[in-house]
C-alpha positions as CSV (number, residue, x, y, z in Angstrom):
1,M,-260.7,-116.0,-21.5
2,R,-261.4,-118.5,-24.4
3,I,-258.0,-117.7,-25.9
4,L,-256.2,-118.3,-22.6
5,V,-258.0,-121.6,-22.1
6,G,-257.2,-122.7,-25.7
7,L,-253.5,-121.8,-25.3
8,L,-253.3,-123.6,-21.9
9,L,-254.8,-126.8,-23.5
10,L,-252.5,-126.6,-26.4
11,S,-249.5,-126.2,-24.2
12,T,-250.6,-129.1,-22.0
13,V,-251.0,-131.4,-25.0
14,S,-247.6,-130.4,-26.3
15,Q,-246.0,-131.3,-23.0
16,V,-247.8,-134.7,-22.9
17,V,-246.6,-135.5,-26.4
18,K,-243.0,-134.7,-25.4
19,A,-243.2,-136.8,-22.3
20,Q,-244.3,-139.8,-24.3
21,V,-241.0,-139.7,-26.4
22,E,-238.8,-141.9,-24.2
23,K,-235.1,-141.3,-24.3
24,V,-232.6,-143.9,-25.6
25,D,-229.9,-145.1,-23.3
26,Y,-226.7,-145.3,-25.5
27,L,-224.0,-147.5,-23.9
28,W,-220.4,-147.6,-25.1
29,L,-217.8,-150.2,-23.8
30,V,-214.4,-149.4,-25.2
31,D,-211.4,-151.7,-25.2
32,V,-208.3,-149.6,-24.3
33,S,-206.0,-152.5,-23.6
34,G,-202.8,-153.1,-25.5
35,E,-202.1,-150.7,-28.5
36,R,-205.8,-150.3,-29.4
37,N,-205.6,-146.5,-28.9
38,I,-203.8,-146.3,-32.2
39,Y,-206.9,-147.6,-34.0
40,L,-209.2,-145.6,-31.8
41,E,-207.6,-142.4,-33.1
42,G,-208.5,-143.4,-36.6
43,I,-212.2,-143.5,-35.9
44,Q,-212.3,-140.7,-33.4
45,H,-214.2,-138.4,-35.8
46,A,-216.9,-141.0,-36.2
47,I,-217.2,-141.4,-32.4
48,D,-217.3,-137.6,-31.9
49,T,-220.0,-137.2,-34.6
50,F,-222.1,-139.9,-33.0
51,Y,-221.7,-138.3,-29.6
52,V,-222.9,-134.9,-30.8
53,V,-226.0,-136.4,-32.6
54,A,-226.9,-139.0,-29.9
55,T,-226.7,-136.6,-26.9
56,K,-228.9,-134.1,-28.7
57,H,-232.0,-135.8,-27.4
58,D,-230.8,-138.9,-25.4
59,A,-228.4,-140.2,-22.8
60,L,-225.0,-141.6,-23.4
61,R,-222.6,-143.4,-21.0
62,V,-219.1,-144.6,-21.8
63,Y,-217.1,-147.3,-20.0
64,N,-213.6,-148.6,-20.8
65,F,-212.5,-152.2,-20.3
66,A,-209.6,-151.3,-18.0
67,K,-211.7,-149.6,-15.4
68,T,-214.9,-151.7,-15.9
69,V,-213.8,-155.3,-16.2
70,V,-210.5,-155.8,-14.5
71,T,-211.1,-157.9,-11.4
72,K,-207.6,-158.1,-10.0
73,E,-207.7,-155.9,-6.9
74,D,-204.0,-155.2,-6.6
75,I,-203.6,-154.1,-10.2
76,V,-200.9,-151.4,-10.6
77,D,-200.6,-148.7,-13.2
78,T,-198.1,-150.5,-15.3
79,D,-200.5,-153.4,-15.8
80,F,-203.7,-151.2,-16.1
81,Y,-204.1,-151.4,-19.8
82,Q,-202.9,-155.0,-20.4
83,Y,-206.1,-156.8,-20.0
84,S,-209.1,-157.4,-22.1
85,D,-211.4,-159.8,-20.2
86,L,-214.4,-160.5,-22.4
87,G,-216.0,-162.6,-19.8
88,C,-216.2,-159.7,-17.3
89,M,-217.1,-157.4,-20.1
90,V,-220.2,-159.4,-21.1
91,M,-221.3,-159.6,-17.5
92,V,-221.0,-155.8,-17.2
93,L,-222.9,-155.4,-20.5
94,D,-225.7,-157.5,-19.2
95,S,-225.9,-155.6,-15.9
96,L,-226.0,-152.2,-17.7
97,I,-228.7,-153.3,-20.1
98,R,-230.8,-154.9,-17.3
99,N,-230.5,-151.8,-15.0
100,S,-231.1,-149.2,-17.7
101,S,-234.1,-147.0,-16.9
102,S,-235.0,-146.8,-20.6
103,R,-236.9,-149.2,-22.7
104,Y,-234.6,-148.3,-25.6
105,V,-231.0,-149.5,-25.2
106,R,-228.3,-149.3,-27.9
107,A,-225.0,-150.8,-26.8
108,F,-221.7,-150.5,-28.7
109,V,-218.7,-152.7,-27.8
110,L,-215.5,-151.4,-29.5
111,S,-212.7,-154.0,-29.4
112,D,-210.4,-156.3,-31.4
113,F,-212.0,-159.1,-29.3
114,F,-208.8,-160.7,-28.2
115,H,-209.5,-162.2,-24.8
116,N,-206.7,-161.6,-22.3
117,A,-207.8,-162.2,-18.7
118,P,-205.7,-160.8,-15.7
119,M,-205.7,-164.2,-13.9
120,P,-203.3,-166.9,-15.2
121,D,-206.0,-169.6,-14.7
122,G,-208.6,-167.6,-16.5
123,T,-207.1,-167.0,-19.9
124,H,-209.5,-169.2,-21.9
125,F,-212.8,-167.7,-22.7
126,N,-215.4,-170.4,-22.2
127,P,-219.0,-169.4,-23.2
128,E,-220.4,-172.3,-21.2
129,M,-219.3,-170.5,-18.0
130,Y,-221.7,-167.6,-18.8
131,A,-224.9,-169.5,-19.6
132,D,-226.7,-167.5,-17.0
133,V,-225.6,-164.3,-18.6
134,R,-226.9,-165.5,-22.0
135,N,-230.3,-166.5,-20.5
136,D,-230.5,-163.1,-18.8
137,L,-229.7,-161.2,-22.0
138,V,-232.3,-163.2,-23.9
139,E,-234.9,-162.3,-21.3
140,V,-234.0,-158.6,-21.1
141,C,-233.9,-158.3,-24.9
142,T,-237.5,-159.5,-25.0
143,E,-238.6,-157.0,-22.3
144,K,-236.8,-154.0,-23.8
145,N,-235.9,-152.8,-27.3
146,V,-232.2,-153.6,-27.3
147,E,-229.5,-153.6,-30.0
148,I,-225.9,-154.7,-29.3
149,S,-223.3,-153.6,-31.9
150,L,-219.9,-155.2,-31.9
151,L,-217.5,-152.7,-33.5
152,I,-214.5,-154.7,-34.6
153,L,-211.0,-153.1,-34.5
154,P,-208.0,-154.6,-36.3
155,P,-205.9,-156.7,-33.9
156,S,-203.3,-154.7,-32.1
157,S,-201.4,-157.8,-31.1
158,L,-201.7,-161.6,-31.1
159,E,-201.7,-161.8,-27.3
160,G,-204.6,-163.6,-25.8
161,E,-207.3,-165.6,-27.5
162,Y,-209.4,-164.4,-30.4
163,A,-212.9,-164.8,-29.0
164,L,-215.3,-163.0,-31.3
165,D,-217.2,-166.1,-32.3
166,A,-217.4,-167.3,-28.7
167,L,-218.7,-163.9,-27.6
168,Q,-221.3,-163.9,-30.3
169,S,-222.5,-167.3,-29.2
170,L,-223.4,-165.7,-25.8
171,L,-225.3,-162.8,-27.3
172,P,-228.9,-163.0,-28.6
173,T,-228.6,-163.2,-32.4
174,S,-231.9,-161.3,-32.8
175,C,-230.5,-158.1,-31.3
176,T,-226.8,-158.3,-32.1
177,D,-224.8,-157.3,-35.2
178,T,-221.1,-156.8,-36.1
179,F,-219.3,-154.0,-38.0
180,G,-215.7,-153.7,-39.0
181,A,-214.7,-150.2,-37.8
182,S,-212.6,-148.3,-40.2
183,P,-211.3,-144.7,-40.5
184,D,-213.6,-143.6,-43.3
185,H,-217.2,-142.5,-43.8
186,R,-218.5,-146.0,-43.5
187,T,-218.2,-145.9,-39.7
188,V,-219.9,-142.6,-39.5
189,D,-222.7,-143.9,-41.8
190,Y,-223.2,-147.0,-39.7
191,L,-223.5,-145.1,-36.4
192,M,-225.8,-142.5,-37.9
193,Q,-228.1,-145.2,-39.3
194,K,-228.4,-146.6,-35.7
195,V,-229.5,-143.2,-34.4
196,E,-231.9,-142.6,-37.3
197,A,-233.5,-146.0,-37.0
198,V,-234.3,-145.7,-33.3
199,D,-235.5,-142.1,-33.8
200,R,-237.9,-143.4,-36.5
201,L,-239.0,-146.1,-34.2
202,R,-240.0,-143.5,-31.6
203,G,-241.6,-141.2,-34.2
204,L,-238.9,-138.6,-33.4
205,S,-237.4,-136.1,-35.7
206,D,-235.7,-132.7,-35.3
207,E,-238.9,-131.0,-36.4
208,V,-240.8,-132.7,-33.6
209,V,-238.3,-132.1,-30.9
210,E,-237.5,-128.5,-31.6
211,E,-239.1,-126.6,-28.7
212,N,-239.7,-123.2,-30.2
213,T,-241.2,-124.0,-33.7
214,P,-244.1,-126.3,-32.7
215,I,-245.2,-124.3,-29.7
216,A,-245.1,-121.1,-31.7
217,T,-247.1,-122.7,-34.4
218,Y,-249.7,-124.0,-32.0
219,I,-250.0,-120.6,-30.3
220,I,-250.5,-118.9,-33.7
221,L,-253.1,-121.4,-34.8
222,G,-254.8,-121.2,-31.4
223,V,-255.1,-117.5,-31.5
224,F,-256.3,-117.7,-35.1
225,F,-259.1,-120.2,-34.4
226,A,-260.1,-118.4,-31.2
227,A,-260.4,-115.2,-33.2
228,L,-262.6,-116.9,-35.8
229,A,-264.7,-118.3,-33.0
230,G,-265.0,-114.9,-31.4
231,M,-266.0,-113.3,-34.6
232,A,-268.6,-115.9,-35.3
233,I,-270.2,-115.5,-31.9
234,Y,-270.1,-111.7,-32.2
235,F,-271.9,-111.7,-35.6
236,F,-274.4,-114.4,-34.4
237,K,-275.4,-112.3,-31.4
238,K,-275.5,-109.1,-33.5
239,K,-277.8,-110.9,-36.0
């Protein structure tokens, strides 16, 4: 009976520890307008590697600019990938971070950051129009542990307005960084560092999360100490 109670307590403690490790919500917003897919193919290995590692323990959601940020209701297939509306994108980003169920949010925006809105009168990206979005992002970044990474692709064309600086002025500097995406190990290293950093922040490692090894170890130790206690009680009574 003592052994069973001990094992039950150890199992309960193990489950409580696991429940305390909160999952990260990884968000990807990928610009697929213009000819950007040419450059996306070059870093596909880095993205695939990140996906495998990040989804091992956490949640990952992917959105593309075309389906997420185009506001023109009558858009047709031939125009579907022409637009890169950074104003709409930053509003979607704010909403995704705000409504994430996790306290840990890591957002990656992959683009060449040329702004090209679908409406003729909305081609210019004016950060002053999104002051409310900035205020909301500042607030939510103080409530949650948020990092926003702007992954910069080489420009696929000169269409539109290069708006990286304007976009950065909207994002809280304390939780935003930039990285020049390239088809080599640097992109993989950058993404892996992001995963490893938030894992360390949560006190998480593969050894901790593996289900079989810790439980088996606890069971063995529990049985060992219970046996020692039983032997001690037996010899005490016999004496």
